Structures are given as C-alpha cells and as structure tokens.
N, C-alpha and C positions, 0 to 999 in steps of 0.2 A: 558407590563404586562406579567408575567410569569405564566405558568399553568402546571399541571401535564402532563405527557407524554401520548398522545393519540395514539391508534393503527392506526387509519385512520383519515386523515384530508382533508378538501376541500382546495386545494392549493390557489384558487383564493379568497376565504373568508379570509384565513390567511393573504394573501398579502394586501387585503383591510383593514383589522383590524390591520395590522402591529404587528402580534402576535409573541411572542417569547416563547421558552420552554427551561428550563435548569434543569438538574437533572443528574442522572446516570442510566445506563442500564447494567444488568449483561451480560458479554460476552457469557455466556452459552445460552442465548436466541437467539444468532445470529448463526444459524445452518451452513450456508455456510462458515462463517468465522471459526467456530470451526473445520471444516474438514481440514483446513490448519494449525491448531495450534497443538502444542505438548500437551497442556492442556487448557481447557476452563476456566481458572481462571480469577478473577478480574472483574472490572467494567469499563465501558466507561463513562467518564464524558462528557456531551454534552451541547452545547449552540446553539440553532437553532433560527434563526431570519428570519422572512418573511417581505418583504416590496417592495418598488419601489425606484429606484435611481433617480437622477436629470433628467435623460433622459427618465424616465417612464418605464424602464426595470424592470419587476417583477423578484424578486430574492429570493433565499433561501440561507442564509449564515450559514455555519456549523463551529463550533469550537469543535474539539474532542480531548480528552486526555485519554490515557490508557497505560497499559503495557501488552504486549502480549507475551505468552510463545511459542517460536518457537524451532525447532530442527536444530542445527547447522549441515550444510552439510559437514563440515570437520571432526568434532569429533563425530557426531551423538548424542550429549548431548543436553539436553534442556537448553535454556537461555532466559532471559527476555529482550525484546526489547521495550524501551519507544517509543510510537507513538503519534505524535501531528499532527492533520490535521486542516488546515484553508482553507476552500473552499467556493467560492461564485458561486452558481449555478444559471444561467439564466433560468427561466422557459419559455419553448417554447412549442407550440402545433404542429408545422410542422418543418421538417428538414430544410426547406428553411430559417426559421427564425434564424437559427444559425449564418448566416452571419451578421445579425443585432445586435448581441451582442457586447458589448464593450470589449476591451482587459481586461483580468483579470477574465472574466466569463467563466465557463465551462457550456456547455448546459445540461439541464435536460429536456428531451423530455417527455411531459405528454400526455399519451394516453387518460386520462380522468382527471377530476378535482380532483379525490381522489388519494392521495398518502399515502404510509406507511412510516413515518419518520424513523422507525427502518431499513427498507430496504435501504433507502438512506444512513444512517449511516454505515450499513454493506458494501454497495458498496464502499464507500469512504475508509473504513479501508482495504478492500481487495485490492484496488488500491495502498494503502500505504505500503503493504507488500513487502519486497524485493523478487526479483525473485529467488535468491539463498541465503537463510539465512545463515549467517556466524557470529559466536559469535565475537563481537568487542574485539580487543586486541590480537587476535591470531597472532603469528609471521608469517611472509611471508615464503613461501616455499624457500628452498635453490636453487631449480631448477628454471630456467627461461624458460618459455614456449614461443615458437615463431612459427608463421606459415610461416615465411620467411626461406627457406632452407639455405640461405647463413649465416643467423644469428643463426641458430639452433646449439646447441653444438653437435659436432661430437664425438662420443664415441671413446676412444683410443682402437685401435684394436691391440691385441697381437697375433703375429703369433704362430700357434700351434707348429712350429718347432723351436721357440726361445730357448727352453730348450736344444735342440740338439747342439746349438752353443757353449754352455759351455763344452760339451763333446769333441768337436773337438780339436785336438792337433796340434799345430803349425807345 
C-alpha cells in the first residue's frame, strides 16, 4: 500500500505493516544537499519500501531518481547530473548488529524508532554525489600528471647562452 510522504515514521511499525511510499520531493526541501548544489532545482522521485526479508532482517529499500545541478570543477559552469540510487538499508539498533546483516545491505543505525524519511533520502543523495564534479564529455587534458618522478615529463631546458652560440664565428 502506498501513502503520502510523512515527516516522521515509526520504523518498526512500517516494517510490521510492510508499508511503502512513492511520490516526489522538491530538492529545495533538502537543505544539506542544496548547499552542495549549484541550484536547488527539480524534484526527487522516490519509492520507499519497508519490510523483512526471508532471514527476518528488517529493511528499508530506497529507489531514488533525480537530476541535480552541480558546478563543474574544470569549467566552473553548472551542469545537470542524472542520479539514480538503489539502496537496501538494514535497520539495526546497535553497531554490533551490523555484522549480522546479509551482503547487499547497508546499515541504518536507529537511535529511536522514529526516523525522518526525507533525512534518509538526503543522506543517500549526498553519498551519491561525486567528490569532484566534472561535466561529462569534457576532453581530457593534454598533460599527463604523474607522481612517479621517472615517468613525469621533464621540461626541455634551454640554455640562456644558446643564443650566443649563433654569434660565435668559426
């Protein structure tokens, strides 16, 4: 069953009821994310599902789709980056419980039963942002950078006295 987007939910009730939520959320409502963007445009389409898997692990599955406006760090111009996130979060109450999660689960440590789905969406989108945003399709630089001194290009040094060589008469 799908329902409107709540501000706060009781995670364990949602798991027991196997609730799901799908709609869209304005990017401008996600303040921490907006501080990393060039413009707070657009909406985040989300599909959130709560439940238990065959092993009894309580989970929150997220499917997010959006386009975020970032600043290219090469050109300093804004560009739109399509972002899709598919995450399956295992709900745990103690850090030690993380070891019991099946492969494919990311831990979501709950300090209380109440969670804010918008905060979880924002966290996942922040994790999906590139560390250094670069507009796709930009040509690679002509210069190859290397930290290995033997592979680094050595600049051609011209002697300051080379011009005097032409003045010398045989």
